N, C-alpha and C positions, 0 to 999 in steps of 0.2 A: 343292705340286708338282701336285696336283691340281686347281687353281683354271687351272694352267696348260697343261694337257693339251691341253684342246678347243681354244683359240686356236693352240697350234704343230701340231695336227694339221691345222687351217683353213689355215696358213701354208703348211703342207707340201703340202697337197692343191692348192694355187693353182700351184703349181710343176710340176704335173702335169695339168695343162688342155693338151689335144691340139690343134693348126691343122693347117689344110691349106689350101693355094691354088695358085693356077694354077701352071700347068706342071711339075707332079709333086711341089712342095715340100711340106713338113709337118717339125714339128717339136713338142716339149713348150716349153713355156713355159721351165722352167730350160734350155734348150738356144738358145733363141732368146736368152734374155739374157746367158748366157754368151757366145754367139758377137757381140752389141752390145757387151758391155764389152770384148772382148778384141782385136774389131778396131777398136775404134777408132769407133764409129760417128760420123756428122756430127753434131754439137750440135743443128743445127736439127730433126732427127729426132725428140728426145727431148720436144721442145716441143707433139707433138700430143697431144690429151686421151685417147687410149686408152694411151700410154705414159705420162706423166707423171703421171696420177692413179693408176695401178696400182702406179708404183713411188714414189710418196709414200706409198700404203697400205701397201705391205711395209715399207719404212722404220719409219711409223709404229707398226704391228704388232708388229714385232721388239723398238721398245723398248720398247711396251706392255707387251708378255709379260713382257719382264724386271724392270719397275716395277710390273705389276699393276693399271695403269690400264685400269678397265673402260669407261668412255667413251671413250679412245681406241684402245681394241681394238675397238670399234662403228664408231667411224670410219674406222678401217684397214680393217676388214671391208667397210663401204660402199664405198671407194674400188677394193678389190678387184674387188667386185661388179660395176660399171660394164664392166669388161673380161671377168670368166666371163661375165656373161650375154649381152654379145654373141656371145661365142661356142657358147653353149648355143643361142641363137638360131638363128645360123648353119648349125651342125648340125641342127637342128630344120628350117628350112626346104631346107635341101638333103639332108636324109634320110641323112643321116650318122651312124652309129651309134657310131661310135669317137670323134667329136666330142660327141655328146650324152652318154656315158657317162663321158668323161674330164671332163666341168666337173659331173656329178651329186656327186661328194662332196664338193667345196668348196661348191655350193649346199645341201647336206643339211645340213652341219656347220654353217653360217653361220647358217640357220633354226632350227635345235636350239638354238645358242648365244642367239640374238637372243630367241626365246621365252621361254627361260630366265631370260636376263636381263631379260625383261620381267616374269615372274613373281615373280622374287625382289624386284625392284623395287615390285611390287605389295602382296605380303606386308609390306615394311618400312613402306608407307605405310598399309598398315592396323593397325600395329601402335601 
């Protein structure tokens, strides 16, 4: 369970990234995904790289957490990071503190996981 905790926290933190866009619209990723799947969004909307890559990343990360496949967890994190980094940059450029702070937990946890993975990999290679 201890090995799964950090990837689970990364998975959960992704859903709480916050977005704002024109017309006073805003929402967390979890809300936007629920709306997209419950309303039956147009299938062509899912083909956009900023939608399909994180969606594949979520599926991959979830399966990897269950099976404890570390390389697949890394790939899932990278695919989710595509959207989170864009969200963070938008928040940074717009000086929107809510957006920046909502992306930070994912970015910090992901960076910590990747650095820990690389450190463990180096230790195994040294043996």
